[in-house]
N, C-alpha and C positions, 0 to 999 in steps of 0.2 A: 833287131831283138836278139838277146843273148839267151842261150840255153845252158843251164848249169846243172850238173849231175851230182856234185859232191858237197858235203856239208862245209868242209873247209873253204872251198872256193866261194860258196854262197855267203858265209860269214865274212870273208875278206872283202867281197864286193860291198856288202851292206855297211861294214865298218868304215870303209873309205868314203862312201856317200854320206854317212852320218857325220863323219869328221868334217866334211866339206859343208855341213849345215843343210843338207838336203832332207826333205821330208819323204819318208818311205811309206807307201800304201801297199797293203798286202791282201790278196784274194786267195784263200786256200780252197782247192777243189780236188775232186777225184777224177777230173777229166770228163769225157763224153759231154762236152760243153754245148750249151744252148743259149738262147737270147737272154735268159735270166742271169746266167753267169756273166755274159758280156755287159749287161747293165751294171753289175757290180764293178767290173773293170773300168767301165766308162766313168762311173762316179769317182773311183779311185784316181783315175787320170786327171780329172778336174781338180781334185783336192790335194794332190801331192806332186812332188818333183820327180819321183821315181816310183814305178809300179812293178811289183813282183807278183806273179801268179804261180802257185804250186800245183802240180798235177801228180797226185800220189794216191793210188787205190789202197787204202789203209786196211790191211787184213785183220787187224785186231778189233775193228769195230763191227765186223760181220759175225753174227751168231749163227748164220746159216751158210755153210760152206758152198752150197749150190748158188746162192745169191752172189757170193764173192766170185765164183767161177764165171757166172753169166754177166757180171757187170761190164758194160761196154768199154772198150779201150780203143780210142780213136786219136792217137797223139798227133799224127800228121795233120788231120783236119782241125784239131784243137789249136795247134800252134799257128796255123794260117789264120784262124779266126782271131786269135789273140794279137797277132801282128797287125791285123786290120784295125783294131780298136786302140792301138797305141800302148800296148803292154811293153815294158822294157826288158823284163827277164822272166823266163819260165824256169822254176826250180823243179827238176824232174829226177828225183832220186830213185834208186832201186830199194826194194824191201831190205836187202842186206845192208845198204848204206844207212837206212833209218833205224834198223833194229839189229845191230851186230850181236847183241846179247838178248836173251829172253826178257820180256817185259814183266817187271814185278810190281811196278807202282800201282797202288789201288787208291782211288779217290773216294771220298764220302760226301756226296752232295745231298744227303738226307732224302726227304720225300720227293725232292725235285727230280731225282733219277728213278723213282719207283712208280710213278704214275704213267699212264699212256704208253709212250714208246718204251720206256724203261720196264714196264710191266710185261710187255710182249717180246722185248729184245734184251734179255739179261746180258750185262757186260758191255752193251753197245756204247753207253755214254762214258764208261771208263776208257774204252778204246778211243773215243773222240777226244776226251780230255788229254790223254797221253800224247796223241799225235799233234794236237793243236799247241800244247805247251812246248813240245819239241820244235815245231815249226816256228813258233814265236822266238824261241831261243836262237834258232838258226838264221832267220830272216831279219830279226830285230826291227820290226816295223813300228812307226808311231801310231798308225791306224790300220785296222783290219776290218774287212767288209764281209758281212754274212747276210744271206737272204732270210726273210721272215717266214718262208714256207716251212722251214725246219725250226719252228718257233721254240720247241722245247730244247733243241740243241743250242739255239741262241741264248736261252736262259742259263743253260749249263755253262756255256763259254763265259758269260758275264760273271757267273759265280766263280769260275776258275780264275779269272783275272783278279777278282777280289781276294780269293783265297791265297793265291800265290803272290799277291801284291805286284802284279805285272804293270809295267809302264807302257800300256798300249790302249788306245781308244777303240772300243768296239762300235762299229757303225752298222746299224740295222738297215736293210734295204727292202722295199716293198716287194710282195709277190708279183712276178711277171706271169701273165696268163696268155694262152692262145686266144684267138678271136672268139672261140666258142666257150671260153671260161676255164678250160682245163689248165691247172697250174703247171707251168713248165717244169719238167723233171728229166734227168738223164734216163730214167726208167721208161719214159713214154715210148721210146723207139722200140721197146720190146713188146708193146701191145700189138695184138693182131688187128687187122683192119676193122673187124667187127667190134672188138673190144674198144678200139680207139673211137669208134662212132658213138659208143655208149658212155665213154669215160666222162664227158662234160656233165653227166648227171650228178657227179659228186659236187661240183660247184653249184649246180642248181639246187641241190638239197641243202647246202649250207646257206644259200640265199633265203630259201623257205624257212629254215630254222631261225635265221636272224630276224625275219619279218614276223614270225610267230612269237618270238621271245618276249616282247613287251606286254603281250596280252595272254600269255600262257605260262604254266608252271614249267620248271626245268624237266620234270618227269614227262610232261606232255610233249615237249619238244623232242626229248630223247626217243620217246615211243614213236613219234611221227617219222623221225629220221630212220629208225630201225625198220619201220614198215616200208618206207620208200625204197631203201636199199634191198630189202628182202624180196621186193617185187621186181627187182631188176634181174633178168636171167643170167647176166654175166658177172654179178657182183656178190661178194661176201663181206659183210661188215665185221671188222675186227674190233673197233671201238668207235664210239662217238662220245666225247666228254665236253661238258661245259665247265670251264675252269677259271679260277682267279687269274687275272692278267699278270700279276707279279709272282705269286707263289706256285701257280699251276695246280693248286689244290682244287678238287672237284667242288663245284658250287651246287647247293641243293635248293636254294631259293633265290628269287629275283630281289635285288635290292636297288631301288630307284637311284639313279645317278652314278652307279658303279658299272664300269666296263668289264666285260668278261670275254673269253675267247672260246669259240667252238672249234674243237679239233677232231679230225676224223682220219681213220685208216681203213682202206678198202682193198681187198684182194680181187684182181681180175686175172683169172688163170694163175700163172706163176709170177705175176707182177703185183707188187704191193705199192699202192699209191697213198700219199698223205696230203692233207690240205687243212687249212684253217681259215677262220674269219672272225674278226672282232665284232662283238655285239655291243653297241653303245646304247645303254638304257637311257 
């Protein structure tokens, strides 16, 4: 497995492979890898000739400086894990390499970036879009793999590809969960043992909401979710939204035959966890 730190070397590597007719699969990450990331890489290995994984903690998508400071950085462990699952290249640039000049690009994704995560993390999705566009230009993949846990991010990236007319296929991959239902996340390692014990309640709450949905109003489901989380001593609900699967616009009434998605964000101490579940009516 090769480790590349510079943009020029990464572009040269990708250009040569593409000229040789190779298919490049790409998995962008911020490191602190877990089984969920590895499933993305495994799928990319199955579907492509060459697989590149980037590890870059992107400072411009953090609206909370403390969150950026505390984000786990575990490169040695990450690189060993990637080697084990057949990754060919790690692109591991510095902040100075990625952003030699101040970032001025501002995207407009309309309401897609204003609901849920966008409402509580201003500027976050612009930072995501800037770095993903830059990584696509550097790595030049035919396919890029993203987990569905960050469902709103996935929608933003699909919109970015359309907006910029990029020649890359976005491949969504299902949420990978722990045995107790907790969605795998790099942030889980920051949970205290007590918080970790209670964290699966988020998944259990989504399951209850999904089961309620066909026979309850949206308002009733939201009220029940808020009540469950409020009664958890270690949890604080930031939001729970029932949204249109395509536009992510909040849904106010059940329409038979239409799938929607329930999205949740919960704080446990200084750790913020998100999850989602599709409700098939």
